[in-house]
C-alpha positions in Angstrom: -76.5 -31.8 73.9 -77.0 -29.2 76.6 -74.0 -27.5 78.3 -73.2 -26.6 81.8 -70.5 -23.9 82.4 -67.9 -23.9 85.1 -65.3 -21.2 85.4 -62.0 -20.6 87.4 -59.6 -17.8 87.5 -56.2 -17.1 86.0 -53.2 -16.9 88.4 -53.2 -13.9 90.7 -50.7 -12.0 92.7 -47.6 -14.2 93.6 -49.0 -17.5 92.3 -48.2 -19.1 89.0 -51.3 -21.3 89.1 -54.8 -20.8 90.4 -56.4 -23.7 92.2 -59.9 -22.8 91.0 -58.9 -23.0 87.4 -56.7 -26.1 87.8 -59.7 -27.9 89.4 -62.3 -26.5 86.9 -60.3 -27.4 83.8 -60.2 -31.1 84.9 -63.9 -31.2 84.3 -63.9 -29.8 80.8 -65.7 -32.2 78.4 -67.2 -34.3 81.2 -70.6 -35.8 80.6 -73.1 -35.5 83.4 -76.7 -36.7 83.7 -79.7 -34.6 84.4 -83.5 -35.1 84.6 -83.7 -33.7 81.1 -80.9 -35.7 79.5 -77.1 -35.7 79.3 -75.1 -32.5 79.6 -71.5 -31.6 78.8 -69.3 -29.6 81.1 -67.6 -26.6 79.5 -64.7 -25.0 81.6 -63.6 -21.5 80.9 -60.9 -19.3 82.5 -61.8 -15.8 83.7 -59.3 -12.9 84.1 -58.8 -11.8 87.7 -59.8 -8.3 86.6 -62.8 -6.2 87.6 -65.1 -5.6 84.7 -63.2 -7.8 82.2 -64.1 -10.9 84.2 -67.8 -10.3 83.8 -67.4 -9.4 80.2 -65.8 -12.8 79.5 -68.3 -14.6 81.6 -71.3 -13.1 79.8 -69.7 -13.7 76.4 -69.3 -17.4 77.3 -72.8 -17.7 78.6 -74.2 -16.2 75.4 -72.1 -18.5 73.3 -72.7 -21.8 75.2 -76.3 -21.2 76.4 -75.7 -23.3 79.5 -78.5 -24.8 81.6 -76.3 -24.2 84.8 -73.4 -21.9 85.7 -71.0 -22.3 88.6 -68.1 -19.9 89.0 -65.2 -21.0 91.2 -62.5 -19.0 92.9 -60.1 -19.6 95.7 -60.3 -18.4 99.3 -56.9 -19.7 100.4 -57.2 -19.3 104.1 -60.4 -21.4 104.3 -60.1 -25.0 105.1 -63.1 -26.3 103.2 -65.0 -25.8 100.0 -67.3 -22.9 100.5 -70.7 -22.7 98.7 -71.5 -19.1 98.7 -75.0 -17.9 99.7 -75.1 -14.2 98.7 -73.4 -11.7 96.3 -73.4 -8.0 97.2 -73.4 -5.0 94.9 -70.1 -3.5 95.9 -66.4 -3.6 94.8 -64.1 -2.7 97.7 -60.7 -4.0 96.8 -58.1 -4.3 99.5 -55.4 -5.0 96.9 -55.2 -4.3 93.1 -56.4 -6.8 90.6 -54.2 -8.1 87.7 -54.8 -4.9 85.8 -53.8 -2.8 88.8 -57.3 -1.6 89.3 -58.4 -1.1 92.9 -62.1 0.1 93.1 -63.3 1.2 96.5 -66.9 1.4 97.5 -68.0 1.2 93.8 -71.3 -0.4 92.7 -70.9 -3.4 90.4 -74.2 -2.6 88.7 -75.3 1.0 89.1 -78.9 1.0 90.5 -78.9 -2.7 90.9 -80.3 -4.6 93.9 -78.1 -4.5 97.0 -77.7 -8.3 96.8 -78.6 -11.5 95.0 -78.8 -14.9 96.5 -77.3 -18.0 94.8 -79.9 -20.0 93.0 -77.9 -23.2 93.5 -79.1 -25.8 96.1 -76.4 -24.7 98.4 -77.2 -26.9 101.4 -77.7 -30.0 99.3 -74.3 -29.4 97.7 -72.6 -29.0 101.1 -74.2 -32.2 102.3 -73.2 -34.1 99.1 -69.6 -33.0 99.5 -69.5 -33.9 103.2 -71.0 -37.3 102.4 -68.1 -37.8 100.0 -65.6 -36.9 102.9 -64.8 -33.6 101.3 -64.8 -30.7 103.9 -67.5 -28.3 102.8 -70.0 -25.7 104.2 -72.2 -22.8 103.3 -70.4 -19.4 103.3 -72.2 -16.1 104.1 -69.7 -13.9 102.3 -67.8 -14.0 99.0 -65.8 -11.0 100.0 -65.6 -7.7 98.0 -62.9 -8.6 95.5 -63.2 -10.1 92.0 -64.9 -13.3 93.2 -67.9 -11.3 94.6 -67.8 -9.1 91.5 -68.3 -12.1 89.2 -70.8 -13.7 91.5 -73.0 -10.6 91.5 -72.5 -10.1 87.8 -73.5 -13.6 87.1 -76.7 -13.5 89.3 -77.7 -10.1 87.9 -77.3 -11.3 84.3 -79.3 -14.5 85.0 -82.0 -12.7 86.9 -82.5 -10.2 84.2 -81.9 -12.2 81.1 -82.0 -16.0 81.9 -84.2 -16.5 85.0 -84.6 -20.2 84.2 -80.9 -20.8 84.5 -79.4 -21.6 87.9 -76.1 -20.1 88.9 -73.8 -19.5 91.9 -70.3 -19.3 93.2 -68.0 -21.7 95.0 -64.7 -21.0 96.8 -62.0 -23.7 97.0 -59.0 -23.5 99.5 -55.4 -23.3 98.5 -53.9 -26.6 97.3 -51.0 -27.9 99.3 -48.4 -26.5 96.9 -49.6 -23.0 97.7 -49.5 -23.2 101.5 -45.7 -23.1 102.1 -45.8 -19.3 102.6 -48.9 -19.4 104.7 -48.3 -20.7 108.2 -51.1 -22.8 109.7 -52.9 -23.3 106.3 -53.3 -26.9 105.2 -54.9 -26.6 101.8 -56.8 -29.3 100.0 -55.7 -31.9 97.4 -56.5 -31.0 93.8 -58.3 -34.3 93.4 -60.7 -33.4 96.3 -61.4 -30.0 94.7 -62.2 -31.6 91.3 -64.5 -34.1 92.9 -66.2 -31.4 95.0 -66.9 -29.2 91.9 -68.2 -32.3 90.0 -70.5 -33.1 92.9 -71.7 -29.5 93.0 -72.6 -29.6 89.3 -74.3 -33.0 89.6 -76.3 -32.0 92.7 -77.4 -28.7 91.1 -78.7 -30.6 88.1 -80.6 -33.2 90.2 -81.9 -31.2 93.2 -84.8 -28.8 92.5 -85.6 -27.7 96.1 -82.8 -27.1 98.6 -82.6 -28.9 101.9 -84.0 -27.2 105.0 -81.1 -27.7 107.5 -78.8 -25.4 109.4 -76.1 -23.8 107.4 -75.9 -20.4 109.1 -73.3 -18.6 111.1 -73.3 -16.6 114.3 -70.6 -14.2 113.0 
């Protein structure tokens, strides 16, 4: 049976849990349908560390040979699940990662393209989530921290080694337990995040050509 891979991150900074991993791990072993037959979801945790995160990701891709890869992280101050459009070839860390690394204006892949677009049906995913009453939208930036680092590393690996495999990145908000120290942030229930990621996987397996509808931003 074919595999799909979903990843989340280890806890970072002051948190003892990471919402992206807590959601992704709930999907481990789930069977999904695809036009080419059933697939099994494989969930893996990535370190929140520049370099090491991509090493682990590529190792898991090579071991599992998935037909689809979605990496998840959290963008706590956002109020909806964000389906990322583009990864850029730069690490510019405002704060250190879990290994105390803080790269500034460094290329992720020396000589690589300036950017890669997601190969997921990002607008179809956003619509599917909203139809399920899950706040969601297309995001135009994955930042310049480890999430963008992994997103770019994923897309570069797939583009150069496995161009037939779809991949992309999704940010989830904080969950309510994390919002106590962040005034004005509501978070999202873990159950909604899990269902949102499940729908993202299922939609990516089913939809070949993305929707043509507005998902842009003025700023």
